[in-house]
Residue, then its C-alpha position, 0 to 999 in steps of 0.5 A: m500500500t505504500n506504493l499506492i501512496v507514493k504514486v497518488f501523492g506523487d502525482l498530486k504533488q507534481h501537478l500542484n507544483q506545476t499550477i501553484v509555482g514556488q510553494e513546494i513546502v506549503i504543498d508538501q505540508l498540505l498533502v501530509a494533512l490530507l493523508a493524515e486526515g487532518h484539518v489545516l489553518l492556512e495563513g498568508v497575506p492576500g493574493t498568495a494563491k490560498t483559494s487557488l491551491m484548494k480549488t486545484l487540489a479539489c480538481l485533481i482529486g475530483a472531489e466536491f469543493g465548497r468555499v464560505q467567506l466568513t464575515p462578522d454578521m455570519l451565523p452558524s446556520d449559514i455554515i451548517g444549514t437550517s430547517i425550513y418549514d414547507l407550507q405546502n407539505k406542512n413539515f420541515t425540510v433540511k437545507k444543508g449549508p456549505i459544510f456538506t462537501s469534501l473539501l471546505l475552504a473557510d475563508e478568513i475564519n478570524r473575521t467571524p464571531p466565536k459562535t460561528q467559528s465554533a460551528l465548525l468544531e463538531a464537523m472537524e472532530e466528529r465528521q458530522v453535523t447536528l441539525d435540530g437534533h438529527t445527525h447528518k454524516l459528512p463525506e468520508l474525505f471531509m477536510v477543512v482548510a481555514t485561512q487567516n490574514p496575518v495583517e489587518f487585525e482590526g475587527t477580527y476574532p482570534l481563534p481560542e486555543a481550544q479551537l486552534d488545537r483542532f487543526m492538525l497543521k498551521i501552514l504559512i504561505g508567503y511570497p514566491s521567489g523571484d524565479a517562481e513569480r516570473q514563471m507565474l507571470k509566464n503561466w498567466q500570459q499563456g492562459l494557464y490562470g484566470k477564467q479562460a484557464p483549462r480545467l484540470d483533469p483528476v489524477t486520483t479519486a476520493d476513494e484512492i485517498i481514503s484507501c491511502r489513509k487506511s494503509l497508514d496503519s502499516v507504517r511502523v513507529d519504533d519505540s525509540i521514535l515514540t520516546y523521542l516524540m514524547e520527550l519533545v512534547q513534555k519538554s515543550r511544557s517546561i520551556s521558560d519562553l512558553s506559557l503553554g506547551a503542546s497538548p496530548r492532542a498535539a502529540l497525536s497530531w504530530l505522530a500522525a503527520a510524521k507517519a503520513h510524511a514517511a509514507i509519502e516519501g515511500k518509507d514504511f517506517v518513521t524516522p526522526d527527520n519525519v518528526k522534525f519536518v512536521a514539527e513547526p506546522v504541528l506546534r506553531h499554533r499550539l504553543i504560546l509565548t510568554a509576554e516577556s519573550e514576545l517583548d524580547g523579540v523571541t519568535m515561535s520558530q526559534v523556540i521550536t528550533n531550540l526545542l528540537r536541539q534539546i532532545p537527543v535524536p534516537r540512533 
């Protein structure tokens, strides 16, 4: 089954890199979350292809794609749906919201109030939605990618720690390099972007992605790797620069992401390099710097780098 993962995710990676140029690390991390059944918090300034990335991924999988633009006046029912009374039939019918899709892009999640943000919680954790006391299952492939704008914080509602912890990875998407941006301009000039761009054909299916997910159980994790991961998580809770360390859910997400990264690389076992590769996206939204550290200019990236240096790598 590892061969299937290598083929499926290798094809996805190749086609995504051809369309979204200059974002190789972002694409690698997004595919890790897709394989590991995780949700993603995608942060980047406007115009860095966050929406295009998700639309392209949905096309390549042949999966249903939904996008909801979150605003301050949005209600939970605008996301999950509601029951509407039918005067003709004299009964209630369920009108499903945009959350009933395979890949959901929740755009600018920090623009909407906490009550609406929390409407995503049950769906993200349980893969189901409750409407008027009735439970509705979501597609098996279901994945939420919520975007945040790292600038213009006026009028925003920062996500609470409990909700941030539900996202497996926080991926930062920045500006492409000069060469990548030049290639992007060439692609646009050739008609590969915009309304006239040809629609991408699927290179895999949702069923194949689900099969790949099930085969992750066969990826071996040595006891030394489990000990290494446990020591990293526990060490994060005693670092002086942090007021909040990694949670047990963070440890589970870290392990799942490391296994997914190993499988995409074609390995049937996890190495310390796999653990290190996903360390920043797994931890950066879960750890909290102390006020003193922030005033001293300490960054989360520095803290995570130092954390990885403090724990000996198993041989």
